Residue, then its C-alpha position, 0 to 999 in steps of 0.5 A: l597536554k597528555h596524548q590520548p590514545k585513539t580508540a578504534r572504531p568497531i568493525l561490523p562483520a561483512s555479513i551484517p551490512p548497514p541498514w541503507f544497504r539492506m534495502r531491497v524491493a520484492l520482485m512481485d511488487v515490481i512486477f505488480a507496479t510495472a504491469l499496472s502502470t503499463g496497463s493503465i498507460i495503454a488503457f488511457i491511450s486507447s480509451q482515455h478516461s473510460g480506459l482508466v475506469q476499466v483498469t480500476y474495476i479490474i484492480v479493485a475486483i482483484m483486491a476484493l477477491y483477495d479479501m474474500t479469500m482471506l476471510s474464508r481462510i480465517a473463518r475456516r481457521q486455516a493459516p495463511e500461506k507464507s510467501d517467499a518474499t524478497s523484501s526487507a520487511e514483512a507485513p503484520e498478520f491481519p485479523f478478520e475485521w481488517y479484511l471485512l473492513t477493506l472489502i466493504v470499502e472496496l465494494l462501496a467504491i465499485i458501487s459508487l463508480f458502476f451504479f452512480g458514475s461517481t469517479l470522485l467518491s470512488g477515488m476518495l474511498l480508494v485513496a483513503l484505503f490504499g493511500g492514507c491507511g496503507l501508508i500507516i500500515h506499511l510505515f509503522y506496522y511492517n517489521g523493518s526499519l522506516v527506510e526498509n518499510m518505505t520500499t514496500l509501498l510500490p504497489e500502493a503507490s501505483m494504485v493510488l496514482l491510478f485512482i488519482f488520474m482516473v478522477i482528474t481525467a473525468p470529463a468536466d461536463g459529466n457527473g463523475n466529479m459531482g460538478k467539481t473542477r479538476f483542482d477541487a477534485l484533487c483537493w478532495l483526494v488529498i483530504s481523503f488521503g489525510f482522513g485515511a491516515a488518521a482513521g488508520g491510526v485510530i482503527l488499526p490498534l482497535i482491531r488489534i493489528t500489531r507490528k510483527e517482530a523482526d527476525c534478527e539473524t546475526a552470524p557469529i564473529n570469528p576472533a581475529 
């Protein structure tokens, strides 16, 4: 048998780490998720279910104000401010239709919660938007790899957990869950999550949301 020479494995330069080592979570995502989780725990300890409802009002109102701000910027043809994010993936540029759609869903969630006291309907709308549709956006429309895009899900995950606990902690003798048991309400939330993902897969291409091209910066390789 002839001896076959061993082929040397290509050596990556030190400035280009493997994908698994390029994962990092943006600092603002960590701060947001930590603040929301801490506030939700304190609210639940102090006021039980009503405390979680109040936190939901606040967080959805903040998101609605942000959407209205972005709608105003786009209407005035003002470019959005670029954030110095430290995450390894960037979000796509959202059109006017996206912010209008999310604002409508958020307002419907607030109306159903405030005027009708329906925590289940409000939770379903919010889980569909931030859970199912948000998952599709982060995984398939951010410009990183699939693993890198997963690191951007921390704020959405913390919000979805808040909405779920707001629904399942509603009093059994109240009208919040429309006569459903906690298990039934949880099943409806799972269905709304899947519906949001399916709706996102259809609506996002229709409103022309495209994946932003990743910035590929490679350092020159010095010859040995």
